[in-house]
ZAPAPA-702340 format. One record per residue (C-alpha): x, y, z negated; residue number from 1; residue in three letters. Coordinates in nm, 4 decimals. Each point is the difference from the previous one (the first is absolute). Example, Ala and Ser with C-alpha at 12.3 -4.5 7.8 and 13.67 -1.06 7.14 Angstrom:
2
+----------+----------+----------+-----+--------+
!        x !        y !        z ! num ! residu !
+----------+----------+----------+-----+--------+
!   1.2300 !  -0.4500 !  -0.7800 !   1 !    ala !
!   0.1370 !   0.3440 !   0.0660 !   2 !    ser !
+----------+----------+----------+-----+--------+
// end
This chain:
87
+----------+----------+----------+-----+--------+
!        x !        y !        z ! num ! residu !
+----------+----------+----------+-----+--------+
! -19.6080 ! -14.9356 ! -12.2239 !   1 !    unk !
!   0.1374 !   0.2921 !  -0.2158 !   2 !    unk !
!  -0.0950 !   0.2427 !   0.2780 !   3 !    unk !
!  -0.3539 !  -0.1357 !  -0.0236 !   4 !    unk !
!  -0.0120 !   0.0551 !  -0.3612 !   5 !    unk !
!   0.1306 !   0.3548 !   0.0423 !   6 !    unk !
!  -0.2559 !   0.0931 !   0.2490 !   7 !    unk !
!  -0.2854 !  -0.1328 !  -0.2132 !   8 !    unk !
!   0.1315 !   0.2049 !  -0.3024 !   9 !    unk !
!   0.0202 !   0.3090 !   0.2141 !  10 !    unk !
!  -0.3524 !  -0.0391 !   0.1315 !  11 !    unk !
!  -0.1357 !  -0.0463 !  -0.3667 !  12 !    unk !
!   0.1755 !   0.3110 !  -0.1198 !  13 !    unk !
!  -0.1452 !   0.1951 !   0.2928 !  14 !    unk !
!  -0.3477 !  -0.1199 !  -0.0403 !  15 !    unk !
!  -0.2701 !   0.2395 !  -0.1497 !  16 !    unk !
!  -0.1457 !  -0.0453 !  -0.3449 !  17 !    unk !
!  -0.1378 !  -0.3360 !  -0.0650 !  18 !    unk !
!  -0.3778 !  -0.0646 !   0.0554 !  19 !    unk !
!  -0.1897 !   0.0673 !  -0.3130 !  20 !    unk !
!   0.2353 !   0.2543 !  -0.1415 !  21 !    unk !
!  -0.1188 !   0.3028 !  -0.1864 !  22 !    unk !
!   0.2017 !   0.3067 !   0.0516 !  23 !    unk !
!  -0.0293 !   0.3288 !  -0.2117 !  24 !    unk !
!   0.1231 !   0.2692 !   0.2078 !  25 !    unk !
!  -0.0863 !   0.2544 !  -0.2756 !  26 !    unk !
!   0.2411 !   0.0860 !  -0.2624 !  27 !    unk !
!  -0.2617 !  -0.0476 !  -0.2841 !  28 !    unk !
!  -0.0721 !  -0.3402 !  -0.1899 !  29 !    unk !
!  -0.3356 !  -0.1384 !   0.0565 !  30 !    unk !
!  -0.2008 !  -0.2469 !  -0.2484 !  31 !    unk !
!  -0.2377 !  -0.2192 !   0.1921 !  32 !    unk !
!  -0.2065 !  -0.3142 !  -0.0231 !  33 !    unk !
!   0.0272 !  -0.3024 !   0.2528 !  34 !    unk !
!  -0.2822 !  -0.2270 !   0.0425 !  35 !    unk !
!   0.0458 !  -0.3244 !   0.2046 !  36 !    unk !
!  -0.2630 !  -0.2541 !  -0.0325 !  37 !    unk !
!  -0.1245 !  -0.0384 !  -0.3563 !  38 !    unk !
!   0.2949 !   0.1577 !  -0.1779 !  39 !    unk !
!   0.0869 !   0.3656 !  -0.0671 !  40 !    unk !
!   0.3512 !   0.1356 !  -0.0855 !  41 !    unk !
!   0.1037 !   0.3455 !  -0.1226 !  42 !    unk !
!   0.3403 !   0.1147 !   0.1301 !  43 !    unk !
!   0.1913 !   0.3016 !   0.1100 !  44 !    unk !
!   0.2334 !   0.1118 !   0.2953 !  45 !    unk !
!   0.2673 !   0.2468 !  -0.0411 !  46 !    unk !
!   0.0487 !   0.2927 !   0.2514 !  47 !    unk !
!   0.1878 !  -0.0608 !   0.3035 !  48 !    unk !
!   0.0039 !  -0.3804 !  -0.0332 !  49 !    unk !
!  -0.1206 !  -0.3161 !   0.1828 !  50 !    unk !
!  -0.1716 !  -0.2944 !  -0.1840 !  51 !    unk !
!   0.0407 !  -0.3290 !   0.1885 !  52 !    unk !
!  -0.3235 !  -0.1620 !   0.0435 !  53 !    unk !
!  -0.1702 !   0.2835 !  -0.1768 !  54 !    unk !
!  -0.2800 !   0.0307 !   0.2502 !  55 !    unk !
!  -0.1317 !  -0.3441 !   0.1118 !  56 !    unk !
!  -0.2925 !  -0.0551 !   0.2306 !  57 !    unk !
!  -0.3261 !  -0.0318 !  -0.1615 !  58 !    unk !
!   0.1071 !   0.1799 !  -0.3233 !  59 !    unk !
!  -0.1527 !   0.3284 !  -0.1311 !  60 !    unk !
!   0.2267 !   0.2685 !  -0.1343 !  61 !    unk !
!  -0.1457 !   0.2474 !  -0.2284 !  62 !    unk !
!   0.1512 !   0.3102 !  -0.1145 !  63 !    unk !
!  -0.0286 !   0.3987 !   0.0139 !  64 !    unk !
!  -0.0702 !  -0.0455 !   0.3553 !  65 !    unk !
!  -0.3057 !  -0.2126 !  -0.0645 !  66 !    unk !
!  -0.0660 !  -0.3665 !   0.1086 !  67 !    unk !
!   0.1564 !  -0.1271 !   0.3189 !  68 !    unk !
!  -0.0552 !  -0.3763 !   0.1185 !  69 !    unk !
!   0.2764 !  -0.1009 !   0.2232 !  70 !    unk !
!  -0.1080 !  -0.1678 !   0.3151 !  71 !    unk !
!   0.3188 !  -0.0616 !   0.1774 !  72 !    unk !
!   0.3433 !  -0.1501 !  -0.0928 !  73 !    unk !
!   0.2281 !   0.2818 !   0.0858 !  74 !    unk !
!   0.0048 !   0.1728 !  -0.3326 !  75 !    unk !
!  -0.0919 !   0.3296 !  -0.1182 !  76 !    unk !
!   0.1477 !   0.3454 !  -0.0744 !  77 !    unk !
!  -0.0658 !   0.2582 !  -0.2643 !  78 !    unk !
!   0.0636 !   0.3572 !   0.1411 !  79 !    unk !
!  -0.1175 !   0.3327 !  -0.1326 !  80 !    unk !
!  -0.2093 !  -0.1788 !  -0.2656 !  81 !    unk !
!  -0.1991 !  -0.2100 !   0.2556 !  82 !    unk !
!   0.0356 !  -0.3694 !   0.0686 !  83 !    unk !
!  -0.0290 !  -0.1184 !   0.3665 !  84 !    unk !
!   0.0345 !  -0.3287 !   0.1353 !  85 !    unk !
!   0.2874 !  -0.0488 !   0.2776 !  86 !    unk !
!  -0.1512 !  -0.0951 !   0.3210 !  87 !    unk !
+----------+----------+----------+-----+--------+
// end
């Protein structure tokens, strides 16, 4: 039983970033807007950080990179000032 729990914990720790995460690979902080359905929220992401559930499927992220509507559920990354969806 304890061995199964240990194996499960190790598997979770080794898993890649969770689906829908927004990763900022730049050292710069970005202000942006998130539109999901009828609501829009203004927020920001610091440099070299990851926001859990910051890039959900169907939402639009608008920032210095322009507007990007997320089609998948694997998240997105900001790198060199550009937002790209993870495939």
